[in-house]
C-alpha positions in Angstrom: -25.4 -31.8 -28.3 -27.0 -30.3 -31.2 -26.3 -27.0 -33.3 -29.6 -25.3 -32.2 -28.5 -26.3 -28.4 -25.6 -24.6 -28.8 -27.7 -21.1 -30.6 -29.3 -21.5 -27.5 -26.0 -21.3 -25.2 -25.0 -18.1 -27.3 -28.0 -16.3 -26.8 -28.3 -16.6 -22.9 -24.8 -15.6 -22.7 -24.7 -12.9 -25.3 -22.0 -14.2 -27.1 -22.6 -14.5 -31.2 -22.6 -17.9 -32.9 -19.8 -17.3 -34.2 -17.7 -17.5 -31.1 -19.4 -20.6 -30.0 -18.0 -22.3 -33.1 -14.6 -21.0 -32.4 -14.7 -22.8 -28.7 -15.7 -25.5 -30.5 -13.2 -26.3 -32.5 -10.6 -25.7 -29.8 -10.8 -29.0 -29.3 -9.4 -29.8 -32.6 -7.0 -27.2 -32.5 -5.5 -27.2 -29.1 -3.8 -30.2 -29.1 -4.6 -32.6 -31.8 -2.2 -35.7 -30.7 -3.8 -35.9 -27.7 -6.9 -34.1 -27.7 -8.2 -36.3 -30.3 -8.7 -40.1 -31.5 -9.5 -41.5 -34.7 -13.5 -42.5 -34.7 -15.4 -45.4 -36.2 -19.3 -44.5 -37.2 -20.5 -47.6 -37.3 -19.1 -50.5 -34.6 -16.2 -50.3 -33.0 -17.6 -50.2 -29.2 -17.7 -47.1 -27.0 -16.3 -45.3 -23.8 -17.7 -42.7 -21.1 -15.7 -39.7 -20.6 -15.9 -36.8 -19.0 -14.0 -33.5 -20.3 -15.0 -29.8 -20.1 -14.1 -26.6 -22.5 -13.4 -22.4 -23.0 -12.5 -20.2 -25.0 -8.9 -20.5 -23.3 -8.9 -23.9 -24.5 -9.8 -27.4 -23.5 -9.4 -28.6 -20.2 -9.1 -32.1 -18.2 -10.0 -35.3 -20.5 -10.7 -38.0 -18.6 -12.0 -41.8 -19.0 -14.9 -42.9 -17.1 -14.8 -46.2 -15.3 -18.0 -48.4 -15.1 -22.0 -46.5 -15.0 -21.5 -43.0 -13.4 -24.2 -41.9 -10.8 -24.4 -38.5 -8.6 -21.8 -39.8 -6.2 -19.2 -41.0 -9.0 -20.0 -37.5 -10.8 -19.3 -35.3 -7.7 -15.6 -37.0 -7.1 -15.1 -36.0 -10.9 -15.6 -33.0 -10.3 -13.8 -32.5 -7.2 -10.6 -34.0 -9.1 -10.7 -32.2 -12.1 -13.3 -29.2 -12.6 -11.0 -26.8 -10.4 -8.2 -27.9 -11.7 -8.7 -27.0 -15.2 -9.8 -23.8 -14.5 -6.8 -23.1 -13.1 -4.8 -24.3 -15.5 -6.8 -22.3 -18.5 -6.6 -19.2 -16.0 -10.1 -18.5 -16.2 -9.9 -16.6 -13.0 -12.4 -17.1 -9.8 -15.7 -15.6 -11.6 -15.8 -18.7 -14.7 -19.3 -20.1 -15.6 -20.0 -23.8 -15.3 -22.8 -25.5 -17.8 -23.7 -28.4 -17.8 -26.9 -30.3 -19.1 -29.7 -31.8 -17.1 -28.8 -35.3 -16.7 -29.7 -36.7 -13.2 -26.1 -37.4 -12.1 -25.9 -34.0 -12.5 -28.7 -32.4 -11.1 -28.7 -34.8 -8.6 -28.6 -33.2 -4.5 -25.2 -34.4 -3.6 -23.5 -33.0 -7.1 -25.3 -29.7 -6.7 -24.8 -29.6 -2.8 -20.6 -30.0 -4.2 -21.2 -26.5 -6.7 -22.6 -25.4 -3.4 -20.3 -25.8 -0.7 -17.2 -25.9 -2.9 -16.6 -21.9 -4.2 -13.5 -22.4 -4.3 -12.6 -19.4 -6.2 -15.0 -17.4 -4.1 -15.3 -18.1 -0.7 -12.5 -16.2 0.4 -12.8 -13.1 2.6 -11.6 -11.1 0.3 -13.4 -12.1 -2.3 -15.1 -9.1 -3.9 -11.6 -6.3 -3.2 -9.5 -8.8 -4.8 -12.8 -9.1 -7.9 -12.4 -5.6 -8.3 -8.7 -5.7 -8.4 -9.0 -8.3 -11.0 -11.1 -6.3 -13.1 -9.4 -3.0 -12.5 -6.1 -4.5 -14.5 -8.1 -6.1 -17.0 -9.9 -3.2 -18.5 -6.6 -1.0 -18.0 -5.0 -3.9 -19.8 -7.5 -4.1 -22.3 -7.6 0.4 -22.6 -4.1 0.5 -23.1 -4.2 -1.8 -26.0 -7.1 0.0 -28.1 -6.4 2.7 -30.0 -8.1 5.4 -28.7 -5.8 4.4 -25.9 -4.4 8.4 -26.1 -7.6 10.0 -25.7 -8.5 7.8 -22.5 -5.4 8.4 -20.4 -2.2 10.3 -21.0 0.7 8.3 -22.8 2.2 9.2 -19.4 -0.3 8.3 -16.9 0.5 5.3 -14.8 -3.2 3.0 -13.9 -2.9 2.9 -9.9 -5.0 1.0 -7.5 -5.3 2.6 -4.1 -6.0 -0.6 -1.5 -7.1 0.8 1.7 -6.6 -2.4 3.8 -7.1 -0.4 7.7 -4.6 0.4 10.5 -2.9 -2.5 12.8 -4.1 -5.5 10.5 -1.7 -8.4 10.4 -3.7 -10.2 7.4 -2.1 -7.6 5.0 0.5 -10.2 3.7 -2.3 -12.8 3.2 -4.2 -10.2 1.2 -1.2 -9.7 -1.1 -0.3 -13.0 -1.2 -4.0 -14.1 -2.4 -3.8 -11.0 -4.9 -0.3 -12.0 -6.4 -1.4 -15.5 -6.9 -5.2 -14.8 -8.9 -3.0 -11.9 -11.0 -0.2 -14.7 -12.3 -3.6 -16.6 -12.6 -5.9 -15.1 -14.8 -4.3 -11.3 -15.6 -0.5 -11.3 -16.0 2.5 -13.9 -15.5 4.8 -10.4 -14.4 3.9 -9.4 -11.0 6.1 -8.0 -8.1 5.7 -7.0 -4.5 8.0 -5.0 -2.8 8.0 -3.9 0.7 9.6 -1.0 2.4 12.3 -2.5 4.3 14.0 -3.7 1.4 13.7 -0.7 -0.9 16.0 2.1 1.4 17.2 3.5 -2.0 16.4 4.0 -5.4 18.8 1.4 -6.2 17.1 -1.0 -3.9 13.7 -0.4 -5.2 15.1 -1.1 -9.1 17.0 -3.5 -7.9 14.0 -6.0 -6.5 11.7 -5.1 -8.6 13.9 -6.7 -11.8 14.7 -9.2 -10.2 11.4 -11.1 -9.0 9.9 -10.0 -12.3 12.7 -11.2 -14.4 13.8 -13.9 -11.8 17.4 -13.0 -12.8 20.6 -11.5 -10.9 20.5 -7.5 -11.4 23.6 -5.8 -11.4 23.2 -2.5 -9.5 27.2 -1.3 -10.0 26.5 2.0 -12.6 30.4 1.7 -13.4 29.9 -1.8 -14.8 27.2 -1.0 -16.9 29.1 -0.5 -20.4 31.0 -3.7 -19.6 28.1 -6.3 -20.0 27.5 -7.6 -23.0 24.2 -9.3 -24.6 25.8 -13.0 -24.0 25.9 -11.9 -20.7 22.5 -10.8 -20.1 20.9 -14.0 -18.9 23.2 -14.5 -16.1 23.3 -10.4 -14.9 21.4 -7.2 -16.1 22.1 -4.0 -15.9 19.6 -1.9 -12.9 17.4 -0.2 -15.4 14.1 0.0 -16.8 15.8 -0.3 -20.2 16.9 -3.7 -19.6 13.2 -4.7 -18.3 11.5 -2.9 -21.5 13.6 -5.3 -23.7 13.3 -8.2 -21.6 9.5 -7.7 -22.0 9.7 -7.6 -25.7 11.5 -10.7 -25.9 9.5 -12.2 -23.6 5.8 -11.1 -25.1 7.6 -11.9 -28.7 8.1 -15.5 -27.0 4.3 -15.9 -26.1 3.0 -14.7 -29.1 4.4 -17.3 -31.3 2.1 -20.0 -31.0 2.5 -23.5 -32.4 2.9 -24.1 -36.2 -0.5 -25.7 -36.5 -2.3 -23.3 -34.2 -5.2 -21.6 -36.0 -4.8 -17.7 -35.3 -7.4 -16.3 -32.5 -9.8 -13.3 -32.5 -7.6 -9.8 -32.5 -8.5 -8.9 -29.1 -7.8 -12.0 -27.5 -4.1 -12.0 -29.6 -3.3 -8.2 -28.2 -4.5 -9.2 -24.7 -2.5 -12.5 -24.7 0.8 -10.6 -26.5 0.8 -7.7 -23.7 0.0 -8.3 -20.4 0.3 -5.6 -17.8 3.7 -5.3 -15.9 2.0 -5.4 -11.6 4.2 -3.8 -8.8 2.3 -4.2 -5.5 3.8 -1.5 -3.0 2.9 -3.6 0.3 3.0 -0.4 2.7 3.0 2.5 1.3 3.1 4.7 4.1 6.2 3.3 5.1 8.8 3.9 1.5 11.1 6.9 1.7 8.8 9.5 -0.1 11.8 10.9 -1.7 12.5 7.1 -3.4 9.1 6.3 -4.2 9.0 10.2 -6.6 12.0 9.1 -8.4 11.0 5.9 -9.3 7.8 6.9 -10.0 9.5 9.8 -12.5 11.3 7.0 -13.9 8.8 4.4 -14.7 6.5 7.3 -16.6 9.4 8.1 -19.0 9.2 3.8 -20.2 5.2 3.9 -19.9 5.3 3.9 -23.7 7.2 1.0 -23.8 6.6 -0.9 -21.0 2.3 -1.3 -19.6 3.1 -0.9 -16.2 0.6 -0.9 -13.3 0.7 0.1 -9.8 -0.9 -1.3 -6.8 -0.4 0.6 -3.8 -1.3 -1.2 0.3 -2.2 2.1 1.8 -3.1 1.3 5.9 -4.3 4.7 7.1 -6.4 7.1 4.3 -5.8 7.8 0.6 -4.6 11.2 1.0 -1.4 10.0 1.9 -0.6 9.8 -1.6 -1.0 13.6 -1.7 1.1 13.8 1.0 4.1 11.9 0.0 4.1 12.9 -3.7 3.9 16.5 -4.7 1.8 17.2 -7.9 3.9 16.9 -10.5 4.5 13.4 -9.7 0.6 12.0 -8.5 -0.5 13.5 -11.4 1.4 10.5 -13.2 -0.6 8.1 -12.0 -4.6 7.6 -12.6 -5.8 6.6 -9.4 -8.7 4.4 -8.6 -9.6 3.7 -5.1 -10.5 0.1 -4.0 -12.0 -0.3 0.2 -11.5 -3.4 1.8 -13.9 -4.7 4.5 -12.8 -3.9 7.7 -11.0 -7.0 9.8 -14.4 -6.8 12.2 -16.7 -7.9 9.3 -14.1 -10.1 8.3 -14.6 -11.6 11.2 -18.3 -11.6 11.7 -17.9 -14.1 8.3 -15.8 -16.7 9.9 -18.0 -16.6 12.9 -20.8 -17.3 10.9 -19.2 -20.0 8.6 -17.6 -21.7 11.5 -19.2 -21.3 14.7 -23.3 -20.4 14.2 -23.7 -23.3 12.1 -25.2 -26.6 13.4 -22.8 -28.3 10.3 -19.8 -28.2 12.9 -19.8 -30.2 16.0 -17.7 -28.8 17.7 -18.3 -25.4 19.9 -17.2 -23.2 21.9 -18.1 -22.2 25.5 -18.8 -18.5 26.8 -15.5 -18.4 28.5 -13.3 -19.5 25.4 -15.4 -17.4 22.9 -15.0 -14.3 25.2 -11.2 -15.4 25.9 -10.8 -15.5 21.9 -12.8 -12.4 20.7 -11.0 -10.3 23.9 -7.8 -11.2 21.9 -9.1 -10.0 18.7 -10.4 -7.1 19.8 -8.2 -5.2 21.9 -4.7 -6.8 21.0 -4.2 -8.1 16.8 -7.3 -7.2 14.8 -5.9 -11.0 13.2 -8.3 -12.7 11.8 -5.9 -15.9 10.6 -5.3 -15.9 14.6 -8.3 -16.0 15.8 -8.9 -19.0 13.1 -5.9 -20.3 14.9 -7.1 -19.7 18.7 -10.3 -21.9 17.3 -7.8 -24.6 15.7 -6.1 -24.8 19.3 -9.3 -25.5 21.0 -10.1 -28.0 18.9 -7.0 -29.6 19.3 -6.9 -29.6 23.0 -10.9 -30.5 23.2 -9.8 -33.9 21.3 -6.7 -34.3 23.1 -7.7 -33.6 26.9 -11.9 -34.7 26.5 -11.8 -38.7 26.0 -15.2 -38.7 24.9 -14.9 -36.3 22.3 -15.7 -39.1 19.9 -18.7 -38.3 20.2 -17.9 -35.0 18.8 -19.1 -36.0 15.3 -21.6 -35.7 12.6 -24.9 -37.1 14.0 -24.9 -40.2 12.2 -21.5 -41.3 13.3 -21.7 -40.5 17.0 -24.7 -42.9 17.4 -22.4 -45.8 16.0 -19.9 -44.5 18.4 -22.0 -44.3 21.4 -22.7 -48.3 20.7 -19.0 -48.7 20.8 -17.9 -47.5 24.3 -16.1 -49.3 26.5 -17.2 -49.4 30.3 -14.4 -47.0 30.8 -15.9 -44.7 28.7 -18.8 -45.4 30.3 -18.2 -44.8 33.6 -16.6 -41.2 32.1 -20.3 -40.6 31.0 -21.8 -41.3 34.5 -19.3 -38.9 36.2 -20.3 -36.0 33.5 -22.1 -33.2 35.9 -24.6 -32.6 32.9 -25.4 -36.2 33.2 -25.5 -36.4 37.0 -28.1 -33.3 37.0 -29.8 -35.9 34.7 -29.7 -38.7 36.7 -31.1 -37.1 39.9 -33.9 -35.5 38.2 -35.2 -39.3 36.9 -37.1 -42.1 39.1 -35.3 -44.3 41.8 -35.7 -47.0 39.1 -34.1 -45.2 36.4 -31.6 -43.8 38.0 -29.9 -47.5 39.1 -30.6 -48.8 35.5 -28.8 -45.5 34.6 -26.0 -46.4 36.9 -25.8 -50.0 36.8 -26.7 -51.4 33.1 -24.5 -50.2 30.2 -26.4 -51.1 27.8 -29.8 -48.8 29.1 -27.2 -46.3 29.4 -25.7 -46.5 25.6 -29.6 -46.4 24.8 -29.6 -43.4 27.0 -26.9 -41.6 25.5 -28.1 -42.2 21.9 -31.2 -40.0 22.6 -29.3 -37.3 24.5 -26.8 -37.5 21.0 -29.9 -36.7 19.0 -31.8 -34.2 21.3 -28.1 -31.8 21.2 -27.8 -32.5 17.4 -31.2 -31.1 17.0 -30.7 -28.4 20.1 -27.6 -26.9 17.8 -30.0 -26.9 14.5 -33.0 -25.1 16.3 -30.8 -22.8 18.1 -29.0 -20.9 15.2 -31.8 -20.3 13.4 -33.4 -18.6 15.9 -30.7 -17.0 17.2 -30.2 -15.5 14.1 -33.8 -13.8 13.9 -33.9 -12.6 17.3 -30.1 -10.6 16.2 -32.5 -9.5 12.9 -34.9 -8.1 15.3 -33.0 -6.4 17.6 -29.7 -5.3 15.9 -31.6 -2.4 14.4 -33.0 -1.4 17.5 -31.9 2.2 19.0 -28.8 1.7 21.3 -28.8 -1.5 20.2 -30.0 -3.4 23.8 -28.8 -7.0 23.0 -25.5 -5.9 21.0 -24.7 -4.7 17.3 -23.0 -8.3 16.4 -24.4 -11.2 16.9 -21.1 -12.7 18.2 -22.7 -10.1 21.1 -26.1 -11.8 21.6 -24.4 -15.2 21.4 -22.1 -15.0 24.2 -24.8 -13.6 26.0 -26.9 -16.8 25.2 -24.0 -18.8 26.1 -23.7 -17.4 29.8 -27.5 -17.1 30.5 -31.4 -17.5 30.0 -31.7 -14.1 27.6 -35.0 -13.9 28.4 -34.0 -13.2 32.1 -31.6 -10.1 30.8 -32.7 -6.6 31.4 -31.5 -5.5 27.6 -33.4 -7.8 26.7 -37.0 -6.9 27.9 -35.9 -3.2 26.8 -35.3 -4.9 23.2 -39.2 -6.4 23.3 -40.7 -3.1 24.6 -38.8 -1.4 22.0 -39.9 -3.7 19.1 -43.7 -3.1 20.6 -43.2 0.6 19.6 -42.5 -0.5 16.1 -44.3 0.5 12.6 -46.3 -2.0 10.5 -43.8 -1.5 7.6 -41.0 -2.1 10.1 -42.2 -5.2 11.8 -43.5 -6.5 8.4 -39.9 -6.0 7.2 -38.7 -7.6 9.9 -40.4 -10.9 10.1 -40.0 -11.5 6.8 -35.9 -11.5 7.0 -36.8 -13.9 9.9 -38.6 -16.0 7.8 -36.2 -16.2 5.1 -33.4 -17.4 7.4 -36.0 -20.5 8.6 -37.1 -21.6 5.6 -33.7 -23.4 4.2 -33.7 -25.1 7.6 -34.0 -28.7 7.5 -35.8 -29.3 10.8 -39.2 -30.2 11.4 -39.4 -27.6 14.1 -38.4 -24.7 12.2 -40.5 -26.0 9.3 -43.4 -25.4 11.7 -42.1 -22.2 13.2 -41.8 -20.7 9.2 -45.1 -21.7 8.7 -46.4 -19.9 11.9 -44.6 -16.9 10.5 -46.0 -16.8 7.2 -49.5 -16.9 8.9 -48.5 -14.3 10.9 -47.4 -12.3 7.5 -50.5 -12.9 6.0 -53.1 -11.6 8.5 -50.6 -8.3 8.5 -51.6 -8.3 4.7 -54.3 -8.1 5.4 -54.8 -5.4 7.7 -56.3 -2.2 6.3 -53.5 -0.2 5.2 -55.3 3.5 7.0 -55.8 2.9 11.0 -59.4 3.7 11.4 -59.2 6.9 13.6 -60.8 7.4 16.8 -64.5 8.4 17.8 -64.6 11.7 18.3 -66.4 11.1 21.5 -63.9 8.9 22.6 -60.9 11.2 21.9 -63.0 14.1 23.6 -63.1 11.5 26.5 -58.9 11.3 26.8 -58.3 14.9 26.3 -60.9 15.8 28.4 -59.3 16.2 31.7 -56.9 18.9 29.6 -59.6 21.1 28.9 -61.0 20.6 32.2 -57.6 22.1 33.6 -57.6 26.0 34.7 -55.1 28.2 33.7 -53.7 28.1 37.3 -53.9 25.3 38.9 -51.8 23.6 42.1 -49.5 20.5 42.0 -52.0 18.4 43.6 -55.1 19.3 40.5 -52.3 18.7 38.0 -51.0 15.2 39.2 -54.9 14.2 40.0 -55.3 15.0 36.3 -52.2 13.1 35.0 -53.6 10.1 36.8 -56.7 10.0 35.1 -55.0 10.5 31.6 -53.3 7.5 32.5 -56.2 5.2 33.6 -58.1 6.2 30.6 -55.1 5.7 28.1 -54.5 2.4 29.9 -58.4 1.4 29.1 -58.4 2.8 25.4 -59.2 -0.1 23.1 -56.2 -1.6 20.7 -56.0 -1.3 17.6 -56.2 -4.4 15.3 -52.8 -3.8 14.4 -51.4 -3.1 18.1 -53.7 -7.2 19.0 -51.5 -8.8 15.8 -47.9 -7.2 16.7 -48.5 -8.4 20.4 -49.1 -11.5 19.1 -46.1 -12.0 16.7 -44.0 -10.6 19.5 -44.9 -13.1 21.9 -44.8 -16.1 19.1 -41.0 -15.0 19.0 -40.6 -14.7 22.7 -42.0 -18.1 23.3 -39.6 -19.1 20.4 -36.7 -17.2 22.3 -37.5 -19.4 25.9 -37.9 -22.9 23.9 -34.5 -22.6 22.1 -32.3 -20.3 23.4 -31.6 -22.0 26.5 -27.7 -22.3 27.5 -25.6 -25.2 26.6 -24.9 -26.3 30.3 -28.6 -27.3 30.1 -28.2 -29.4 28.0 -27.4 -32.9 29.1 -23.8 -34.5 27.6 -22.9 -30.9 25.8 -19.5 -31.9 27.5 -18.8 -34.1 24.7 -19.1 -30.9 22.0 -18.1 -27.9 24.3 -15.0 -26.8 24.8 -14.5 -24.5 28.3 -11.1 -24.4 28.7 -10.7 -20.7 29.0 -7.1 -21.0 30.9 -4.8 -22.8 28.6 -6.7 -21.1 25.5 -4.9 -17.8 27.4 -2.2 -19.6 28.6 -1.0 -20.3 25.0 -2.1 -17.6 23.2 -1.9 -14.3 25.3 1.8 -14.0 24.9 3.0 -12.6 28.8 7.1 -11.8 28.4 7.2 -9.8 31.6 5.9 -13.0 33.5 8.1 -15.7 31.7 11.2 -13.1 32.8 10.5 -13.0 35.9 9.9 -16.7 36.8 12.9 -17.2 35.2 14.7 -14.5 37.4 12.7 -15.7 40.5 13.2 -18.9 40.0 15.9 -20.3 37.8 15.1 -23.7 38.7 11.8 -23.4 36.9 13.3 -23.3 33.5 17.1 -24.9 34.3 15.9 -28.2 36.1 19.4 -27.8 38.0 19.1 -29.6 41.7 21.9 -27.4 42.9 19.0 -24.4 42.2 16.3 -25.9 44.8 15.4 -23.5 46.9 12.9 -22.5 49.5 10.4 -19.8 50.8 11.4 -17.6 47.1 15.3 -17.5 47.8 17.6 -17.7 45.2 20.3 -20.1 45.5 24.3 -18.5 45.3 24.5 -21.1 42.6 22.1 -19.4 40.3 23.1 -17.2 36.9 24.0 -14.2 38.1 22.1 -11.9 36.8 19.2 -13.7 39.1 21.6 -13.2 42.0 21.8 -9.4 41.2 17.9 -9.6 40.3 17.1 -11.2 43.7 19.4 -8.3 45.6 17.9 -5.0 43.4 14.4 -6.2 45.1 15.5 -5.1 48.7 16.5 -2.2 48.0 14.6 1.6 47.3 13.8 3.8 44.8 17.6 4.7 44.4 20.4 1.7 44.2 24.1 2.6 45.0 26.0 0.9 42.6 28.7 0.0 45.1 26.4 -1.3 47.4 24.8 -3.3 45.4 28.2 -4.9 43.7 29.6 -5.7 47.3 26.2 -7.5 48.1 26.8 -9.5 45.1 30.6 -10.4 45.5 29.4 -11.5 48.8 27.0 -14.0 47.8 29.0 -14.9 44.6 32.2 -15.7 47.5 29.7 -18.1 49.6 28.9 -20.1 45.9 32.9 -20.5 44.8 33.3 -22.5 48.6 35.7 -20.0 49.6 36.5 -19.5 53.9 34.2 -17.2 55.4 37.1 -16.2 57.9 39.8 -15.5 55.2 40.8 -12.1 54.3 39.7 -12.5 50.7 36.4 -13.3 51.0 33.7 -10.9 49.7 36.5 -9.2 48.0 35.7 -7.8 44.7 38.0 -9.0 42.0 38.3 -7.8 38.3 36.1 -11.3 37.9 33.4 -10.7 39.6 33.1 -6.8 38.9 33.0 -7.7 34.9 30.5 -10.3 35.8 28.3 -7.3 37.8 28.8 -4.7 35.1 26.9 -7.5 32.6 24.2 -8.8 35.1 23.3 -4.6 35.7 23.2 -4.3 31.8 21.1 -7.5 31.0 18.7 -6.1 33.7 19.0 -2.4 32.1 17.9 -3.9 29.0 15.0 -5.8 30.6 13.6 -2.9 32.0 14.2 -3.0 35.5 16.1 -0.2 35.9 17.6 2.6 33.9 20.7 5.3 34.8 19.6 9.2 36.8 20.9 11.7 36.6 20.2 12.8 40.5 23.7 10.6 41.9 25.9 9.4 39.4 26.9 6.5 41.1 23.3 5.1 41.6 20.6 3.3 39.5 16.9 4.1 39.5 14.8 0.9 40.1 11.8 0.6 37.4 9.0 -1.9 38.9 7.3 -2.7 42.0 5.1 -5.0 43.5 7.6 -8.0 43.3 7.9 -7.7 39.5 
């Protein structure tokens, strides 16, 4: 690139020309032995390479074999670009620049950039970016000369991250935050939890061990016995030791290679003094006294150690004021960060994984409802929702032999032609295919049932129709949600997942809520309706479908008609207004109920005969157009032939694997031990328990025959009788059924186990009785 080209880059990026030149020189400065080779001005052949460079240094430098096309350039980017960004610690918000070479701007290469937002597509991208900016800002502000004026010397920068209550995905958020801080801000990051920091020395020890990566001695009596030669093996549990270690580490990192040129002062200071970040994952669970003492100690070292805190808060930011007195909280410079709710994360996941035609695998209404119910009423975990989706995917491909057709359209069409006769017979047994055959003529029915080649051709058409259905379904679904989500009381649901469930179950246009939504849309003002239709047009434009392109064009024509309407609606003529209001004027001051009813009916008829305005006519036309789109494209998937190859429908399997039912499992084990032990001696009929069963099973079965209060002595005698029969004792002998020490101990152990499991409890009413807690066969 010429000098003028580099100057254009510097102007567009708002950086100085000297900085651009310093970036260019980095290629020779960084590592001349590995990154440069001697050149020949004339002759010597040529070699094709790909490389990248940034202000932090050069990235990968690879040789390219042969000519480069868009596909090969795509592969080069995938193999080298992200890896270079990570090695150079560029963070998540770097800008990649390239020229307008045809292979750079090819559709495949551009698609890679669009689909592989590797550093930006995570659920917590915005909040993590804000936290990274906060740490960089605090680190750079500290190194300025006016640091004391911006923040008192004993004030610790603190980020209060509010994540919400009962969210099991907090660990993933903090793990991602730690990795990003390591990559782009500082290598000195330590995360601590309340369960491992019960006392101050434990908290101090965990922080030092994770920052210094060494063994920390928390015995204060031996503090004076450690020498400098032992420091690398075991260090004192104090912040002074951390300060000495930090000074040593920063000195090592600041001394570069002898041949390396000095970087800019700001960059040198940033690399020389990276902050020390301590993350408190669960602030509410920490002991307030431990947290208070730790902050007080850290405030004394803030001039020597660039400390920074991140508080993970589940409830409210006011927790900090409740846990810490003002004398301690005033030592913190707190900035609040609010994470998105788990339902917003779920909406993102559903939009990217379910409401898209890119993935051919789909869930039917019942399976979708099971996953949503577990999320909303059980754990609020997006990670578990994704795991449930993965489980459904595995079960579908494992249990459905025809899932070989659940793939991209081109692959599915090829797989159809490779189906065996057995697979074709499975297709003939599908309920959707049977309904399709019943609608055909007699000769066509015979061909579909007997001719395999004809069936393959028909299946190809069905697969194409199924993919076309998905390509049109989701844009229209999003358009309908856009129109109805802002209506009062949300007749079709506030979230798009609610509307999607309704469309999966039945024809949405037959729903009363749909009719109510259409009536409310007919009452929208002009500006509101135009804004909603414009948003629908934005949804339809990117869709690569002939039908959707035609729909988008018709929608644009409607918007043009709206814009051509006069901004001011012409008022009614006075005569017309008088004709409408005349029944009221003709009313007497005193009138009976019959006269009032007659007058109101006349007014109603007059209003019906009133001529519609141009806007009302156009509004009705637009809503009729939307209604026709809904009826054409939002039919349930069961209406599509061969939908079984893409839709997973076994909700019972998903519920059994994901819904934890320990009580049911315990009951099954106690009532029928053979179910788990698989011992032939335990086989019984009619719900009885074998006398050879484990002691707890015998005690459990006997307790089911008792009332609310159970006499322990009677229970023990019944237990001894059953166990004696299992031991093979003679029923006529004198010792049969008597309680010995061994049987007594076994019985006490069984009763204790039942009490632990929650089937019985001790009672104060009678000391030799226990109370039964479960009923109804439990």
